[in-house]
C-alpha positions in Angstrom: 110.4 74.2 107.9 112.6 77.1 106.7 115.5 79.0 108.3 114.0 82.5 107.7 110.5 84.0 107.3 110.5 87.3 105.4 107.4 89.4 105.9 106.0 92.6 104.4 103.5 93.7 107.0 100.1 95.4 106.0 99.7 97.4 103.8 101.6 98.3 100.7 100.1 97.7 97.2 97.0 95.8 96.1 98.3 95.0 92.6 101.8 93.6 93.1 104.1 92.5 95.9 106.6 95.1 97.3 109.9 93.6 96.0 112.2 93.9 99.1 111.6 90.3 100.4 111.9 88.9 96.8 115.3 90.6 96.6 116.5 89.2 99.9 115.1 85.7 99.1 117.0 85.8 95.8 120.2 86.6 97.6 119.7 84.0 100.3 119.3 81.4 97.5 122.9 82.1 96.5 123.9 81.2 100.1 121.8 78.1 100.4 119.8 79.7 103.2 116.2 78.6 103.1 113.6 81.3 103.3 109.8 81.7 103.0 108.3 85.0 102.2 104.8 86.4 102.6 103.0 89.6 101.8 100.8 89.7 104.9 98.9 92.7 103.6 97.3 91.1 100.6 96.3 88.0 102.7 94.5 90.3 105.2 92.8 92.2 102.4 91.5 89.0 100.8 90.1 87.7 104.1 88.6 91.1 104.9 87.0 91.7 101.5 85.2 88.4 101.1 81.6 87.4 101.8 82.5 85.9 105.1 84.7 88.9 106.1 82.1 91.5 105.0 79.4 89.6 107.0 81.5 90.0 110.1 82.2 93.7 109.4 78.5 94.4 109.0 77.8 92.6 112.3 80.5 94.5 114.2 79.5 97.8 112.6 76.1 97.8 114.4 78.0 98.4 117.7 79.6 101.6 116.3 78.2 105.0 116.9 79.3 106.0 113.4 76.8 103.5 111.9 74.2 106.4 112.0 76.2 108.6 109.6 74.4 109.0 106.3 77.0 107.3 104.1 77.4 104.4 106.5 73.6 104.0 106.8 73.4 103.7 103.0 76.2 101.1 102.8 74.6 99.1 105.7 71.2 99.3 104.1 72.8 97.9 100.9 74.7 95.1 102.8 72.9 92.2 101.0 73.9 93.7 97.6 77.5 94.0 98.8 77.6 90.5 100.2 76.1 89.2 96.9 78.7 91.0 94.7 82.0 91.1 96.7 83.5 87.7 95.8 82.8 88.3 92.1 84.2 91.8 92.1 87.4 90.6 93.9 87.8 87.7 91.4 87.4 90.2 88.5 90.1 92.5 89.9 92.3 89.4 90.2 92.1 89.0 86.4 89.5 86.1 86.6 86.1 86.1 84.9 86.8 89.0 82.5 83.3 88.9 81.0 82.0 90.2 84.4 83.3 93.6 83.3 80.2 94.1 81.2 78.0 93.4 84.2 79.9 95.9 86.4 79.6 98.5 83.7 75.8 98.1 83.3 73.9 100.8 85.1 73.4 100.4 88.8 74.7 96.9 89.1 77.2 97.7 91.9 75.8 99.2 95.1 77.1 102.8 95.3 77.9 105.2 98.1 79.8 108.5 98.4 82.9 107.5 96.3 80.7 107.3 93.1 79.9 111.0 93.5 83.5 111.6 92.3 83.0 109.8 89.0 84.8 111.4 86.0 83.3 111.8 82.6 83.4 108.0 81.8 83.3 108.4 78.1 86.2 110.9 78.2 88.2 108.6 80.4 87.5 105.2 78.8 85.9 105.9 75.5 83.1 103.6 74.3 85.3 100.4 74.1 87.4 100.6 77.3 85.1 98.2 79.1 87.8 96.4 81.2 89.4 99.6 82.5 86.0 101.2 83.1 84.9 98.2 85.1 88.2 98.2 87.1 87.6 101.9 88.0 84.0 101.2 89.1 85.0 98.2 91.1 87.8 100.2 92.7 85.3 102.9 93.8 83.1 100.1 95.2 86.0 98.8 97.3 86.9 102.3 98.4 83.3 102.8 99.6 83.7 99.6 101.7 87.1 100.8 102.9 85.5 104.1 104.1 82.9 102.0 106.0 85.6 100.0 107.7 87.5 103.2 108.6 84.4 104.8 110.0 82.8 101.9 111.9 85.5 99.3 112.5 89.1 100.7 112.6 90.0 104.3 112.0 93.6 103.4 111.1 92.7 101.2 108.1 93.8 102.0 104.6 94.3 99.9 101.5 98.0 100.9 101.1 98.8 102.0 104.6 97.8 101.1 108.2 98.0 103.5 111.1 100.3 105.7 109.0 99.9 108.6 111.4 101.7 106.5 114.1 104.6 105.8 111.8 105.0 109.5 110.8 105.6 110.5 114.4 108.7 108.3 114.6 110.8 111.0 116.4 109.0 109.7 119.5 107.9 106.2 120.4 105.4 107.1 123.0 102.2 107.2 120.9 103.0 104.0 119.0 104.0 102.3 122.2 100.7 103.3 123.9 98.6 102.0 120.9 100.4 98.7 121.2 99.3 98.4 124.8 95.7 98.5 123.7 93.8 95.4 122.7 94.3 94.3 119.1 91.9 95.7 116.6 89.7 93.6 114.3 92.2 94.1 111.6 95.0 93.1 114.0 93.1 89.9 114.9 92.9 88.9 111.2 96.6 89.8 110.7 97.8 87.8 113.7 95.6 84.8 112.9 97.2 84.5 109.4 100.7 85.1 110.9 100.2 82.5 113.6 99.2 79.9 111.0 102.3 80.6 108.9 104.6 80.5 111.9 103.3 77.1 112.9 103.7 75.9 109.4 107.2 77.3 108.6 108.8 77.2 112.0 111.5 79.8 111.3 114.3 80.6 113.6 114.6 84.2 112.3 111.7 86.4 111.2 112.7 89.5 109.2 110.1 92.3 108.7 110.6 94.6 105.7 109.0 98.0 106.6 109.1 100.2 103.5 106.7 103.0 104.6 105.2 104.6 107.7 102.0 102.8 107.0 103.7 99.4 107.7 105.3 100.3 111.0 102.4 99.8 113.4 101.5 96.4 112.0 105.2 95.3 112.1 105.3 96.1 115.8 102.0 94.4 116.5 103.2 91.3 114.7 106.6 91.4 116.6 104.7 91.8 119.9 102.7 88.7 119.1 105.7 86.6 118.1 107.6 87.7 121.3 104.7 86.5 123.4 103.8 83.2 121.7 107.1 82.2 120.1 109.8 83.7 122.3 112.5 81.4 120.9 112.2 83.2 117.5 114.7 86.0 116.7 113.0 89.1 115.1 114.6 91.7 112.9 113.4 94.8 111.1 114.8 96.5 108.0 113.6 98.4 104.9 113.0 101.9 103.6 111.4 103.2 106.8 114.1 102.3 109.3 116.7 103.3 106.6 115.5 106.9 106.7 113.6 107.4 110.0 115.3 105.1 112.5 119.0 105.9 111.9 119.3 107.4 115.3 116.9 105.1 117.3 117.6 105.4 121.0 114.4 104.3 122.8 115.3 101.0 124.4 111.6 100.0 124.5 111.8 99.4 120.7 113.9 96.3 121.5 111.2 94.8 123.6 109.6 94.0 120.2 112.6 93.6 117.8 115.9 92.0 118.6 117.7 93.8 115.7 117.2 96.7 113.3 119.4 96.7 110.2 120.0 99.7 107.9 120.5 100.2 104.2 121.2 97.2 101.9 119.9 94.2 103.7 121.7 91.3 102.2 124.9 91.2 104.2 123.3 92.3 107.5 120.7 89.5 107.2 123.3 86.9 106.3 125.4 87.9 109.4 122.2 87.8 111.6 121.5 84.3 110.3 125.0 83.2 111.2 124.5 84.7 114.6 121.2 82.9 115.2 122.7 79.6 114.1 125.7 80.0 116.4 124.9 82.7 119.0 127.9 84.3 120.5 126.8 86.8 123.1 130.0 88.8 123.4 131.8 91.0 120.9 129.9 89.7 117.9 130.4 91.7 114.7 127.3 92.8 113.0 126.8 95.0 109.9 124.8 98.3 110.3 122.7 96.8 113.1 121.0 98.2 116.2 120.5 96.0 119.2 120.1 96.2 122.9 123.1 95.6 125.2 123.2 96.3 129.0 119.7 97.9 128.6 121.1 100.5 126.1 120.6 100.8 122.4 123.9 100.0 120.6 124.9 100.4 116.9 127.1 97.6 115.8 128.9 98.0 112.5 132.0 96.0 113.3 131.8 93.3 110.6 134.8 93.6 108.2 133.0 92.1 105.2 132.1 94.5 102.4 128.7 94.7 100.8 128.1 92.4 97.9 128.3 93.7 94.3 125.0 93.9 92.4 126.2 91.1 90.2 126.6 88.8 93.3 123.1 89.3 94.7 121.2 86.8 92.5 117.8 87.2 90.8 114.9 88.3 92.9 112.7 85.3 93.8 108.9 85.7 93.9 108.1 82.2 94.9 105.8 81.7 97.9 103.9 85.0 97.1 100.3 84.7 96.0 101.0 86.2 92.6 97.5 85.3 91.2 95.7 86.9 94.1 96.7 90.5 93.7 94.0 93.1 92.7 94.5 95.4 89.8 92.7 98.6 90.7 92.3 101.9 88.9 91.8 104.7 91.5 92.2 107.7 89.2 91.1 107.8 85.5 94.6 108.8 84.4 96.7 106.3 82.3 100.0 107.2 84.0 98.7 107.0 87.6 97.1 103.6 86.9 100.5 102.1 86.2 101.2 102.1 90.0 98.0 100.3 90.9 97.0 98.3 87.8 98.8 95.2 86.6 101.1 92.6 88.2 104.6 94.1 87.6 107.8 92.2 88.2 110.0 94.7 90.0 113.8 95.0 89.2 116.5 97.5 89.6 118.8 98.7 86.8 121.3 100.3 89.1 122.0 100.7 92.8 121.9 104.3 93.9 121.5 107.5 91.9 124.0 108.4 89.2 123.3 112.1 89.7 123.3 112.2 93.5 123.6 116.0 93.9 120.0 117.3 94.5 120.1 119.4 97.7 116.7 118.2 98.9 117.7 114.5 98.7 119.5 112.7 101.5 122.4 111.8 99.3 124.5 110.7 102.3 122.5 107.4 102.5 124.2 104.5 100.9 121.2 103.4 98.9 121.4 106.8 97.0 125.1 107.6 97.4 126.7 104.3 96.2 126.0 104.1 92.4 126.5 100.7 90.9 124.8 99.7 87.6 124.1 96.1 86.6 125.4 94.9 83.2 122.7 95.0 80.5 123.2 91.3 79.7 122.8 90.3 83.4 119.6 92.5 83.6 118.1 90.7 80.7 119.1 87.3 82.1 117.2 88.3 85.3 114.2 89.4 83.2 114.1 86.0 81.4 114.4 84.1 84.8 111.5 86.1 86.2 109.3 85.5 83.2 109.9 81.8 83.6 109.2 82.0 87.3 106.1 84.2 87.4 104.6 83.9 83.9 104.5 87.8 83.8 106.2 89.8 81.1 105.6 93.2 82.6 108.5 94.9 84.5 108.8 98.1 86.6 112.4 99.1 87.2 112.2 100.8 90.5 115.4 102.9 90.3 115.7 106.3 91.9 116.6 107.4 88.3 117.4 104.9 85.6 120.5 105.8 83.6 119.9 106.6 79.9 123.1 104.8 78.8 122.0 101.6 80.7 118.4 101.9 79.4 119.9 102.0 75.9 122.1 99.0 76.4 119.2 97.1 78.0 116.8 98.0 75.1 119.4 96.7 72.6 119.9 93.5 74.5 116.1 92.9 74.7 115.9 93.4 70.9 118.9 91.2 70.2 117.2 88.3 72.1 113.8 88.9 70.4 112.1 89.2 73.8 108.6 90.7 74.0 108.2 92.5 77.3 106.5 95.6 78.6 108.4 97.9 80.9 108.6 101.3 82.5 110.8 103.1 84.9 111.6 106.4 86.7 114.0 108.9 85.1 115.7 112.3 85.4 114.9 114.5 82.4 118.4 114.1 80.9 119.3 115.7 77.5 120.5 112.2 76.5 116.9 111.2 76.0 117.0 112.1 72.3 114.2 111.3 70.0 116.2 108.4 68.5 116.8 106.9 72.0 113.1 107.2 72.8 112.2 105.3 69.6 114.7 102.6 70.6 113.2 102.3 74.1 109.7 102.0 72.7 110.8 99.3 70.3 112.1 97.3 73.2 108.8 97.5 75.0 109.1 100.6 77.2 105.6 102.0 77.5 106.1 104.9 79.9 108.5 106.8 82.1 107.8 108.8 85.2 109.9 111.8 86.3 109.7 114.6 88.8 110.2 118.3 88.5 110.1 120.0 91.9 109.7 123.5 90.4 109.4 125.1 86.9 112.0 127.8 87.5 115.5 127.7 86.1 116.8 129.9 89.0 115.4 127.5 91.6 116.4 124.4 89.7 120.0 125.7 89.7 119.8 126.4 93.5 118.7 122.8 94.3 121.4 121.5 91.9 118.8 119.6 89.9 121.0 119.5 86.8 118.2 120.3 84.3 116.6 123.4 82.8 112.9 123.9 82.1 113.5 124.0 78.3 115.5 120.7 78.6 112.6 119.0 80.5 110.1 120.2 77.9 112.2 118.8 75.0 112.9 115.5 76.8 109.1 115.2 77.6 108.3 115.9 73.9 110.8 113.2 72.8 
């Protein structure tokens, strides 16, 4: 039994868990509040893309009118080849049985449908020795063919990193999403709810918190909450995460609270702690929550009456990845581009160098939101302490710092601390093209294990960059990129 169950609903990434629940669990550890976390998406994917799961898909597909479309006919005709290869392909993408790469790369081993028509020049992309990456790319196309089949014949809302995303994007009105939730659960829903039910029976939580980072997680979060309300009405349900933080700040439809008891905004640590104290000792009147929507007298109420201030970054603890199926994620290469592959290939531990954005002036960005507006860096020594803790916990030495924009001064201090401790890590992050990224600093970052940075430039025009208060020039971006 655990006090809380933290859930990332389907679907986010195939290669690594979305870090929000790990952050919250790490904080709850500092408060001696027991929590279990699960990435429901990867568990559904693994059940779906298995020999047993595919067998059921092929059986159900026969009932679909779309089965007669040429690409679907081809996949269905090759179903015995897919059933024979699926478990080995998934295991390979999980990092097991690496010698299988040579079999995948041999001509015509994998069954092929329309996705293989998009193949790049393989020798250009992977050379003559890049067998592992070439095999990952081919195996990814193979899975995407099967995904297309599922979308066409089983569930039009399916997607590897998103589910029913269209319904989440129309969040200005609840009607369409509400209507879809009145329909019978889809085949994907049935798998999701079966896994959830088993976990609820095992964990027996008093509070379930859904982290909904993207529009593509919203439908499934509601479907899961609907199931919990029906079968486990004694459980309190909350939703937080990137999607409500940006899209539900003015939620007013009372029907939303037929599914969720609470919706919290912005940094989740303090709101969740206060929710847990409420669940432990419910006081129905005049309770002081933190940035929390709830239903009172059949109206949506925003309660931000708690006097406590948010915790400092140094007080939040180290993200905790226990409970997650870290050896079961799939490293995929969708596009034969080394930078794009960083997002989908490899099991990265995710950390944050600083809360918020140190620039915070771009006119296109919602800089009024706390998670951008309130800038608070973590000390380099504490960052490296957290890195060492996560290496011990996960066995992984790869880190993606998920900052809005990592500060150059902190990157420098972090790199020096890594070198001082003789740590061998691989890391990358997101940056602004600051002039502070001198050639010397870039050499230092590389020496500490930094293998890439990603940055965005909305427009290559100095006049427009000035108008949007970007704080960089085209020449500066070019020089920084060269460094």
